[in-house]
N, CA, C and O atoms as a Tinker XYZ file with bonds, in Angstrom:
   408  protein
     1  N    138.430000  111.112000   89.062000    73     2
     2  CA   139.031000  110.724000   88.244000    64     1     3
     3  C    137.993000  110.029000   87.147000    63     2     4     5
     4  O    137.526000  108.920000   87.404000    81     3
     5  N    137.645000  110.723000   85.905000    73     3     6
     6  CA   136.795000  110.493000   85.232000    64     5     7
     7  C    137.053000  108.898000   84.234000    63     6     8     9
     8  O    138.178000  108.398000   84.207000    81     7
     9  N    136.340000  108.505000   83.774000    73     7    10
    10  CA   136.249000  107.196000   82.751000    64     9    11
    11  C    136.479000  107.623000   81.154000    63    10    12    13
    12  O    135.719000  108.500000   80.746000    81    11
    13  N    137.256000  107.196000   80.403000    73    11    14
    14  CA   137.259000  108.081000   78.959000    64    13    15
    15  C    136.688000  106.072000   78.110000    63    14    16    17
    16  O    137.056000  104.922000   78.352000    81    15
    17  N    135.938000  106.538000   77.381000    73    15    18
    18  CA   135.471000  105.786000   76.801000    64    17    19
    19  C    136.100000  105.641000   75.177000    63    18    20    21
    20  O    136.200000  106.738000   74.628000    81    19
    21  N    136.414000  104.786000   74.569000    73    19    22
    22  CA   136.831000  104.973000   73.386000    64    21    23
    23  C    135.613000  103.986000   72.360000    63    22    24    25
    24  O    134.834000  103.052000   72.551000    81    23
    25  N    135.994000  104.776000   71.339000    73    23    26
    26  CA   135.356000  103.999000   70.161000    64    25    27
    27  C    135.842000  102.561000   69.457000    63    26    28    29
    28  O    136.168000  102.387000   68.282000    81    27
    29  N    135.788000  101.600000   70.528000    73    27    30
    30  CA   136.645000  100.453000   70.085000    64    29    31
    31  C    135.699000   99.596000   68.729000    63    30    32    33
    32  O    136.155000   99.201000   67.656000    81    31
    33  N    134.571000   99.520000   69.132000    73    31    34
    34  CA   133.886000   98.903000   67.932000    64    33    35
    35  C    133.746000   99.524000   66.521000    63    34    36    37
    36  O    133.226000   98.922000   65.581000    81    35
    37  N    134.160000  100.545000   66.462000    73    35    38
    38  CA   134.045000  101.345000   65.287000    64    37    39
    39  C    135.805000  101.144000   65.031000    63    38    40    41
    40  O    136.120000  100.988000   63.851000    81    39
    41  N    136.782000  101.140000   65.911000    73    39    42
    42  CA   138.082000  100.831000   65.190000    64    41    43
    43  C    138.263000   99.138000   64.797000    63    42    44    45
    44  O    139.091000   98.797000   63.952000    81    43
    45  N    137.478000   98.235000   65.440000    73    43    46
    46  CA   137.368000   97.208000   65.072000    64    45    47
    47  C    136.655000   96.927000   63.696000    63    46    48    49
    48  O    137.031000   96.009000   62.967000    81    47
    49  N    135.605000   97.763000   63.376000    73    47    50
    50  CA   134.661000   97.511000   61.974000    64    49    51
    51  C    135.788000   97.949000   60.838000    63    50    52    53
    52  O    136.230000   97.227000   59.945000    81    51
    53  N    136.128000   99.324000   61.116000    73    51    54
    54  CA   137.313000   99.805000   60.035000    64    53    55
    55  C    138.598000   98.618000   59.880000    63    54    56    57
    56  O    139.045000   98.288000   58.781000    81    55
    57  N    139.023000   98.132000   61.013000    73    55    58
    58  CA   140.338000   96.926000   60.863000    64    57    59
    59  C    139.625000   96.036000   59.826000    63    58    60    61
    60  O    140.033000   95.804000   58.688000    81    59
    61  N    138.465000   95.561000   60.410000    73    59    62
    62  CA   137.855000   94.407000   59.390000    64    61    63
    63  C    137.428000   94.840000   58.064000    63    62    64    65
    64  O    137.113000   93.953000   57.272000    81    63
    65  N    137.370000   95.974000   57.718000    73    63    66
    66  CA   136.549000   96.141000   56.853000    64    65    67
    67  C    137.842000   96.543000   55.668000    63    66    68    69
    68  O    137.506000   96.631000   54.487000    81    67
    69  N    139.533000   96.808000   56.117000    73    67    70
    70  CA   140.811000   96.679000   55.118000    64    69    71
    71  C    141.274000   95.443000   54.855000    63    70    72    73
    72  O    142.305000   95.177000   54.238000    81    71
    73  N    139.984000   94.181000   55.646000    73    71    74
    74  CA   140.885000   92.853000   55.077000    64    73    75
    75  C    141.350000   92.261000   57.058000    63    74    76    77
    76  O    141.211000   91.068000   57.329000    81    75
    77  N    141.636000   92.829000   57.691000    73    75    78
    78  CA   142.563000   92.427000   59.079000    64    77    79
    79  C    141.300000   92.055000   60.012000    63    78    80    81
    80  O    140.132000   92.022000   59.622000    81    79
    81  N    141.654000   91.841000   61.029000    73    79    82
    82  CA   141.305000   91.583000   62.441000    64    81    83
    83  C    141.761000   92.419000   63.721000    63    82    84    85
    84  O    142.923000   92.818000   63.802000    81    83
    85  N    140.699000   92.708000   64.848000    73    83    86
    86  CA   141.979000   92.850000   66.369000    64    85    87
    87  C    142.108000   91.572000   66.733000    63    86    88    89
    88  O    141.223000   90.777000   66.419000    81    87
    89  N    142.840000   91.302000   67.203000    73    87    90
    90  CA   143.898000   90.478000   67.720000    64    89    91
    91  C    143.653000   90.825000   69.175000    63    90    92    93
    92  O    142.923000   90.002000   69.729000    81    91
    93  N    144.045000   91.770000   69.902000    73    91    94
    94  CA   143.786000   92.036000   71.280000    64    93    95
    95  C    143.742000   93.604000   71.413000    63    94    96    97
    96  O    144.119000   94.555000   70.729000    81    95
    97  N    143.200000   93.448000   72.439000    73    95    98
    98  CA   142.923000   95.573000   72.979000    64    97    99
    99  C    143.275000   95.536000   74.320000    63    98   100   101
   100  O    143.035000   94.624000   75.112000    81    99
   101  N    143.980000   96.801000   74.574000    73    99   102
   102  CA   144.295000   96.766000   76.201000    64   101   103
   103  C    144.824000   97.941000   76.231000    63   102   104   105
   104  O    145.796000   98.448000   75.671000    81   103
   105  N    143.883000   98.379000   77.121000    73   103   106
   106  CA   144.160000  100.181000   77.677000    64   105   107
   107  C    143.314000  101.097000   76.342000    63   106   108   109
   108  O    142.134000  101.105000   75.991000    81   107
   109  N    144.786000  101.971000   75.727000    73   107   110
   110  CA   144.322000  102.537000   74.679000    64   109   111
   111  C    144.994000  102.307000   73.377000    63   110   112   113
   112  O    145.014000  103.145000   72.476000    81   111
   113  N    145.801000  100.580000   73.288000    73   111   114
   114  CA   146.006000  100.074000   72.558000    64   113   115
   115  C    145.349000   98.745000   71.914000    63   114   116   117
   116  O    144.883000   97.770000   72.503000    81   115
   117  N    145.449000   98.993000   70.550000    73   115   118
   118  CA   144.759000   98.104000   69.533000    64   117   119
   119  C    145.764000   97.261000   68.840000    63   118   120   121
   120  O    146.570000   97.889000   68.153000    81   119
   121  N    145.894000   95.886000   68.877000    73   119   122
   122  CA   146.918000   95.346000   67.907000    64   121   123
   123  C    146.112000   94.756000   66.829000    63   122   124   125
   124  O    144.944000   94.427000   67.035000    81   123
   125  N    146.627000   94.624000   65.803000    73   123   126
   126  CA   145.774000   94.226000   64.209000    64   125   127
   127  C    146.308000   92.221000   64.565000    63   126   128   129
   128  O    146.915000   91.809000   65.554000    81   127
   129  N    145.887000   91.539000   63.578000    73   127   130
   130  CA   146.052000   90.090000   64.069000    64   129   131
   131  C    147.367000   90.515000   63.045000    63   130   132   133
   132  O    147.357000   91.344000   62.135000    81   131
   133  N    148.594000   89.581000   63.560000    73   131   134
   134  CA   149.440000   88.848000   62.984000    64   133   135
   135  C    151.014000   90.262000   63.408000    63   134   136   137
   136  O    152.188000   90.294000   63.040000    81   135
   137  N    150.020000   91.372000   64.482000    73   135   138
   138  CA   150.965000   92.708000   65.068000    64   137   139
   139  C    151.362000   93.290000   63.747000    63   138   140   141
   140  O    152.489000   93.762000   63.896000    81   139
   141  N    150.946000   93.465000   62.537000    73   139   142
   142  CA   150.938000   94.167000   61.341000    64   141   143
   143  C    151.207000   95.314000   62.192000    63   142   144   145
   144  O    152.387000   95.583000   62.416000    81   143
   145  N    150.121000   96.161000   62.793000    73   143   146
   146  CA   150.052000   97.454000   63.182000    64   145   147
   147  C    149.479000   97.469000   64.285000    63   146   148   149
   148  O    148.845000   96.481000   64.657000    81   147
   149  N    149.603000   98.865000   65.226000    73   147   150
   150  CA   149.411000   98.810000   66.621000    64   149   151
   151  C    148.403000  100.277000   66.394000    63   150   152   153
   152  O    148.983000  101.267000   65.947000    81   151
   153  N    147.034000  100.369000   66.684000    73   151   154
   154  CA   146.321000  101.748000   66.679000    64   153   155
   155  C    146.456000  102.205000   68.140000    63   154   156   157
   156  O    146.653000  101.300000   68.951000    81   155
   157  N    146.380000  103.528000   68.634000    73   155   158
   158  CA   146.483000  104.146000   69.917000    64   157   159
   159  C    145.692000  105.400000   70.262000    63   158   160   161
   160  O    146.146000  106.529000   70.077000    81   159
   161  N    144.472000  105.148000   70.779000    73   159   162
   162  CA   143.923000  105.982000   71.238000    64   161   163
   163  C    144.575000  107.121000   71.286000    63   162   164   165
   164  O    145.801000  107.007000   71.286000    81   163
   165  N    144.011000  108.510000   71.339000    73   163   166
   166  CA   144.558000  109.906000   71.959000    64   165   167
   167  C    143.936000  110.056000   73.201000    63   166   168   169
   168  O    142.764000  109.731000   73.391000    81   167
   169  N    144.787000  110.611000   74.194000    73   167   170
   170  CA   144.304000  110.608000   75.711000    64   169   171
   171  C    142.910000  112.093000   75.336000    63   170   172   173
   172  O    141.806000  112.322000   75.831000    81   171
   173  N    143.635000  112.699000   74.378000    73   171   174
   174  CA   143.092000  113.959000   74.933000    64   173   175
   175  C    141.269000  114.151000   73.572000    63   174   176   177
   176  O    140.286000  114.889000   73.506000    81   175
   177  N    141.706000  113.228000   72.977000    73   175   178
   178  CA   140.685000  113.418000   71.915000    64   177   179
   179  C    140.046000  111.702000   71.126000    63   178   180   181
   180  O    140.607000  111.324000   70.097000    81   179
   181  N    139.346000  111.176000   71.498000    73   179   182
   182  CA   139.261000  109.741000   71.289000    64   181   183
   183  C    138.866000  109.544000   69.874000    63   182   184   185
   184  O    138.773000  108.347000   69.605000    81   183
   185  N    138.605000  110.339000   68.882000    73   183   186
   186  CA   138.175000  110.289000   67.481000    64   185   187
   187  C    139.317000  110.345000   66.879000    63   186   188   189
   188  O    139.269000  110.157000   65.663000    81   187
   189  N    140.782000  110.634000   67.547000    73   187   190
   190  CA   142.038000  110.552000   66.746000    64   189   191
   191  C    142.718000  109.218000   67.261000    63   190   192   193
   192  O    142.519000  108.594000   68.303000    81   191
   193  N    143.669000  108.950000   66.103000    73   191   194
   194  CA   143.944000  107.426000   66.561000    64   193   195
   195  C    145.070000  107.209000   65.803000    63   194   196   197
   196  O    145.000000  107.144000   64.576000    81   195
   197  N    146.720000  107.017000   66.769000    73   195   198
   198  CA   147.759000  107.030000   66.428000    64   197   199
   199  C    148.108000  105.703000   65.453000    63   198   200   201
   200  O    148.007000  104.589000   65.967000    81   199
   201  N    148.459000  105.805000   64.254000    73   199   202
   202  CA   148.957000  104.276000   63.695000    64   201   203
   203  C    150.667000  104.370000   64.017000    63   202   204   205
   204  O    151.476000  105.294000   64.095000    81   203
   205  N    150.737000  102.665000   64.175000    73   203   206
   206  CA   151.972000  102.321000   64.248000    64   205   207
   207  C    152.519000  100.985000   63.698000    63   206   208   209
   208  O    152.325000   99.903000   64.254000    81   207
   209  N    153.136000  101.135000   62.693000    73   207   210
   210  CA   153.679000   99.891000   62.191000    64   209   211
   211  C    154.566000   99.092000   62.623000    63   210   212   213
   212  O    155.472000   99.801000   63.061000    81   211
   213  N    154.861000   97.859000   62.769000    73   211   214
   214  CA   155.671000   96.646000   63.009000    64   213   215
   215  C    157.009000   97.018000   62.207000    63   214   216   217
   216  O    157.086000   97.188000   60.991000    81   215
   217  N    157.907000   97.096000   63.020000    73   215   218
   218  CA   159.513000   97.459000   62.338000    64   217   219
   219  C    159.472000   96.118000   61.053000    63   218   220   221
   220  O    160.154000   96.205000   60.032000    81   219
   221  N    158.739000   95.165000   61.286000    73   219   222
   222  CA   159.487000   94.170000   60.164000    64   221   223
   223  C    158.812000   94.293000   59.083000    63   222   224   225
   224  O    159.058000   93.582000   58.108000    81   223
   225  N    157.716000   95.346000   59.083000    73   223   226
   226  CA   156.732000   95.504000   58.070000    64   225   227
   227  C    157.411000   96.259000   56.714000    63   226   228   229
   228  O    158.153000   97.238000   56.790000    81   227
   229  N    157.081000   95.728000   55.709000    73   227   230
   230  CA   157.837000   96.695000   54.337000    64   229   231
   231  C    157.145000   97.281000   54.296000    63   230   232   233
   232  O    155.952000   97.062000   54.508000    81   231
   233  N    157.972000   98.812000   53.830000    73   231   234
   234  CA   157.330000  100.176000   53.671000    64   233   235
   235  C    156.040000  100.116000   52.485000    63   234   236   237
   236  O    154.873000  100.456000   52.678000    81   235
   237  N    156.586000   99.624000   51.326000    73   235   238
   238  CA   155.317000   99.758000   50.700000    64   237   239
   239  C    153.690000   99.141000   51.143000    63   238   240   241
   240  O    152.621000   99.714000   50.932000    81   239
   241  N    153.850000   98.152000   51.639000    73   239   242
   242  CA   153.207000   97.671000   52.318000    64   241   243
   243  C    152.290000   98.412000   53.698000    63   242   244   245
   244  O    151.067000   98.550000   53.740000    81   243
   245  N    153.123000   98.751000   54.585000    73   243   246
   246  CA   152.758000   99.917000   55.345000    64   245   247
   247  C    151.953000  101.071000   55.066000    63   246   248   249
   248  O    151.011000  101.572000   55.679000    81   247
   249  N    152.805000  101.519000   53.515000    73   247   250
   250  CA   151.621000  102.710000   52.742000    64   249   251
   251  C    150.472000  102.089000   52.746000    63   250   252   253
   252  O    149.533000  102.583000   53.370000    81   251
   253  N    150.334000  100.928000   52.074000    73   251   254
   254  CA   149.213000  100.697000   51.234000    64   253   255
   255  C    147.974000  100.339000   52.594000    63   254   256   257
   256  O    146.769000  100.489000   52.395000    81   255
   257  N    148.387000   99.990000   53.572000    73   255   258
   258  CA   147.268000   99.604000   54.889000    64   257   259
   259  C    146.945000  100.690000   55.761000    63   258   260   261
   260  O    146.137000  100.759000   56.687000    81   259
   261  N    148.063000  101.862000   55.081000    73   259   262
   262  CA   147.864000  103.017000   55.811000    64   261   263
   263  C    146.334000  104.060000   55.330000    63   262   264   265
   264  O    145.402000  104.498000   56.004000    81   263
   265  N    146.682000  104.150000   53.845000    73   263   266
   266  CA   146.348000  104.580000   53.125000    64   265   267
   267  C    144.509000  103.710000   52.852000    63   266   268   269
   268  O    143.516000  104.286000   52.407000    81   267
   269  N    144.576000  102.633000   53.177000    73   267   270
   270  CA   143.443000  102.217000   53.557000    64   269   271
   271  C    142.395000  102.640000   55.047000    63   270   272   273
   272  O    141.222000  102.990000   55.179000    81   271
   273  N    143.344000  102.429000   55.836000    73   271   274
   274  CA   143.042000  102.988000   57.373000    64   273   275
   275  C    142.295000  104.130000   57.078000    63   274   276   277
   276  O    141.082000  104.102000   57.281000    81   275
   277  N    142.819000  105.109000   56.640000    73   275   278
   278  CA   142.813000  106.594000   56.631000    64   277   279
   279  C    141.646000  106.650000   55.707000    63   278   280   281
   280  O    140.935000  107.627000   55.940000    81   279
   281  N    141.247000  105.918000   54.755000    73   279   282
   282  CA   140.394000  106.252000   54.310000    64   281   283
   283  C    138.608000  105.565000   55.095000    63   282   284   285
   284  O    137.567000  106.220000   55.068000    81   283
   285  N    138.733000  104.381000   55.605000    73   283   286
   286  CA   137.783000  103.942000   56.302000    64   285   287
   287  C    137.795000  104.249000   57.757000    63   286   288   289
   288  O    137.013000  103.706000   58.538000    81   287
   289  N    138.745000  105.179000   58.136000    73   287   290
   290  CA   138.390000  106.164000   59.366000    64   289   291
   291  C    137.495000  107.519000   59.073000    63   290   292   293
   292  O    136.751000  107.989000   59.933000    81   291
   293  N    137.615000  107.955000   58.077000    73   291   294
   294  CA   137.008000  109.296000   57.379000    64   293   295
   295  C    135.491000  108.848000   57.630000    63   294   296   297
   296  O    134.738000  109.402000   58.431000    81   295
   297  N    135.103000  107.553000   56.664000    73   295   298
   298  CA   133.734000  107.213000   56.622000    64   297   299
   299  C    133.202000  106.714000   58.055000    63   298   300   301
   300  O    132.033000  106.340000   58.151000    81   299
   301  N    134.262000  106.707000   59.433000    73   299   302
   302  CA   133.674000  106.423000   60.725000    64   301   303
   303  C    133.690000  107.420000   61.593000    63   302   304   305
   304  O    133.320000  107.408000   62.767000    81   303
   305  N    134.183000  108.381000   60.896000    73   303   306
   306  CA   134.161000  109.308000   61.759000    64   305   307
   307  C    135.673000  109.754000   62.487000    63   306   308   309
   308  O    135.911000  110.760000   63.154000    81   307
   309  N    136.392000  108.874000   62.191000    73   307   310
   310  CA   137.667000  108.878000   63.078000    64   309   311
   311  C    139.310000  109.476000   62.044000    63   310   312   313
   312  O    139.452000  109.542000   60.823000    81   311
   313  N    139.888000  109.673000   62.698000    73   311   314
   314  CA   141.085000  110.763000   62.133000    64   313   315
   315  C    142.442000  109.661000   62.893000    63   314   316   317
   316  O    142.844000  109.495000   64.045000    81   315
   317  N    142.855000  109.025000   61.398000    73   315   318
   318  CA   143.950000  108.185000   61.657000    64   317   319
   319  C    145.154000  109.204000   61.480000    63   318   320   321
   320  O    144.822000  110.056000   60.655000    81   319
   321  N    146.528000  109.431000   62.000000    73   319   322
   322  CA   147.499000  109.920000   62.121000    64   321   323
   323  C    148.856000  108.772000   61.995000    63   322   324   325
   324  O    148.985000  108.002000   62.946000    81   323
   325  N    149.487000  108.703000   61.259000    73   323   326
   326  CA   150.904000  107.804000   61.232000    64   325   327
   327  C    151.734000  108.433000   61.997000    63   326   328   329
   328  O    151.995000  109.635000   61.955000    81   327
   329  N    152.279000  107.425000   62.898000    73   327   330
   330  CA   153.376000  107.998000   64.263000    64   329   331
   331  C    154.349000  107.780000   64.379000    63   330   332   333
   332  O    155.146000  108.530000   64.942000    81   331
   333  N    154.758000  106.144000   63.651000    73   331   334
   334  CA   155.922000  105.731000   63.754000    64   333   335
   335  C    155.933000  104.115000   63.920000    63   334   336   337
   336  O    154.953000  103.461000   63.564000    81   335
   337  N    156.927000  103.587000   64.399000    73   335   338
   338  CA   157.162000  102.335000   64.115000    64   337   339
   339  C    157.163000  101.449000   65.394000    63   338   340   341
   340  O    157.755000  102.113000   66.245000    81   339
   341  N    156.764000  100.220000   65.942000    73   339   342
   342  CA   156.884000   99.680000   66.845000    64   341   343
   343  C    157.850000   98.278000   66.552000    63   342   344   345
   344  O    158.254000   97.793000   65.495000    81   343
   345  N    157.965000   98.007000   67.480000    73   343   346
   346  CA   158.774000   96.012000   67.989000    64   345   347
   347  C    158.583000   95.749000   69.024000    63   346   348   349
   348  O    158.674000   96.511000   69.986000    81   347
   349  N    158.154000   94.158000   69.039000    73   347   350
   350  CA   157.812000   93.701000   70.185000    64   349   351
   351  C    159.099000   92.633000   70.277000    63   350   352   353
   352  O    159.740000   92.071000   69.389000    81   351
   353  N    159.202000   92.595000   71.805000    73   351   354
   354  CA   160.339000   91.654000   72.227000    64   353   355
   355  C    159.788000   90.776000   73.967000    63   354   356   357
   356  O    159.267000   91.247000   74.978000    81   355
   357  N    160.152000   89.625000   73.665000    73   355   358
   358  CA   159.798000   89.004000   74.822000    64   357   359
   359  C    160.494000   89.366000   75.912000    63   358   360   361
   360  O    161.618000   89.626000   75.482000    81   359
   361  N    160.480000   89.545000   77.147000    73   359   362
   362  CA   161.167000   89.632000   78.227000    64   361   363
   363  C    161.797000   88.634000   78.925000    63   362   364   365
   364  O    161.243000   87.695000   79.495000    81   363
   365  N    163.101000   88.891000   78.858000    73   363   366
   366  CA   163.825000   87.379000   79.193000    64   365   367
   367  C    162.750000   86.629000   80.354000    63   366   368   369
   368  O    161.993000   87.260000   81.093000    81   367
   369  N    162.890000   85.142000   80.309000    73   367   370
   370  CA   162.615000   84.371000   81.696000    64   369   371
   371  C    161.071000   84.580000   81.939000    63   370   372   373
   372  O    160.578000   84.026000   82.922000    81   371
   373  N    160.077000   85.526000   80.907000    73   371   374
   374  CA   158.632000   85.571000   81.452000    64   373   375
   375  C    158.020000   85.359000   79.978000    63   374   376   377
   376  O    158.839000   85.193000   79.075000    81   375
   377  N    156.661000   85.348000   79.660000    73   375   378
   378  CA   156.048000   84.981000   79.104000    64   377   379
   379  C    155.071000   86.546000   78.425000    63   378   380   381
   380  O    154.006000   86.617000   77.811000    81   379
   381  N    155.984000   87.544000   78.871000    73   379   382
   382  CA   155.669000   89.073000   79.230000    64   381   383
   383  C    156.431000   89.369000   77.525000    63   382   384   385
   384  O    157.492000   88.919000   77.093000    81   383
   385  N    155.289000   90.402000   76.751000    73   383   386
   386  CA   155.929000   91.209000   75.697000    64   385   387
   387  C    155.941000   92.232000   75.758000    63   386   388   389
   388  O    154.911000   92.788000   76.139000    81   387
   389  N    157.041000   92.979000   75.436000    73   387   390
   390  CA   157.672000   94.625000   75.547000    64   389   391
   391  C    157.396000   95.710000   74.395000    63   390   392   393
   392  O    158.255000   95.826000   73.521000    81   391
   393  N    156.404000   96.401000   74.353000    73   391   394
   394  CA   156.479000   97.135000   73.013000    64   393   395
   395  C    157.106000   98.298000   72.985000    63   394   396   397
   396  O    156.724000   99.209000   73.720000    81   395
   397  N    158.037000   98.432000   72.239000    73   395   398
   398  CA   158.990000   99.907000   72.084000    64   397   399
   399  C    158.174000  100.572000   70.832000    63   398   400   401
   400  O    157.435000   99.870000   70.142000    81   399
   401  N    158.310000  101.627000   70.641000    73   399   402
   402  CA   157.761000  102.641000   69.998000    64   401   403
   403  C    159.042000  103.506000   69.752000    63   402   404   405
   404  O    159.995000  103.868000   70.443000    81   403
   405  N    158.599000  103.688000   68.341000    73   403   406
   406  CA   159.912000  104.631000   67.929000    64   405   407
   407  C    159.648000  105.487000   66.634000    63   406   408
   408  O    160.523000  106.237000   66.200000    81   407
């Protein structure tokens, strides 16, 4: 089993460069503050990053943020690709959150 090192520092810097912050990072997922978007590292190429927007995000705002992220990612040597949307739901009777991608 090999350990995959992901460029979390670069991702944090590019998220901050567009006026957001990273609120949580877990395994291959990086959550923006207010859960506006999630970035997911690609398993095969850590320089490729998948972008998902919260289903509650207005399309025009998602487009604006996507364009900013793509520009900053290029400068950092990363490639961001829009993959879809997600929703967060609290699991009933627990404090756990469930992320659904679509």
